[in-house]
C-alpha positions, -999 to +999 in steps of 0.1 A: -130+614+507-151+644+499-177+641+474-193+673+458-222+671+433-239+694+411-263+693+382-244+692+350-250+714+321-239+687+298-264+658+289-240+635+307-222+629+339-187+642+344-162+636+370-131+653+386-104+642+409-084+666+433-054+649+452-036+676+474-001+671+484-004+665+521+033+659+521+034+627+500+056+622+470+043+629+434+046+590+430+020+585+458-002+612+446-003+599+411-009+563+423-038+577+442-053+597+415-052+568+391-070+545+414-097+571+420-100+576+382-104+541+376-130+534+401-147+563+389-146+553+352-155+516+359-181+519+385-196+553+391-198+568+356-213+537+343-240+538+368-247+573+365-249+567+326-272+538+331-296+558+352-293+589+331-282+611+359-265+645+344-243+652+373-209+667+380-189+650+405-158+664+423-141+640+444-113+653+468-091+631+486-083+634+521-049+627+540-065+593+551-069+581+514-033+577+507-030+546+531-064+529+520-067+499+498-083+500+466-110+480+474-119+501+502-116+534+482-142+516+456-163+505+485-164+542+500-173+558+468-201+533+459-215+538+493-216+575+486-230+569+451-258+548+467-268+574+495-271+601+471-287+580+441-304+549+452-304+522+424-338+521+409-346+483+403 
């Protein structure tokens, strides 16, 4: 996945998801979008809010993302998040 971030004009973090067709059916595209949105809602936005990071994130799925398990998608997004904003503890 490609993750693009920029400072948010809003006082809170926001996210967007882009899932191109890549010759997949609408059912598979929607499933992937739902998975990504759920990961972003449960894990990424929660963490960004807790750390008060007003950032806009755009997650763009690559063709390989269609064949990856939910836990692998989650781990990859959290890894990107950790690299960009290490947890302050």
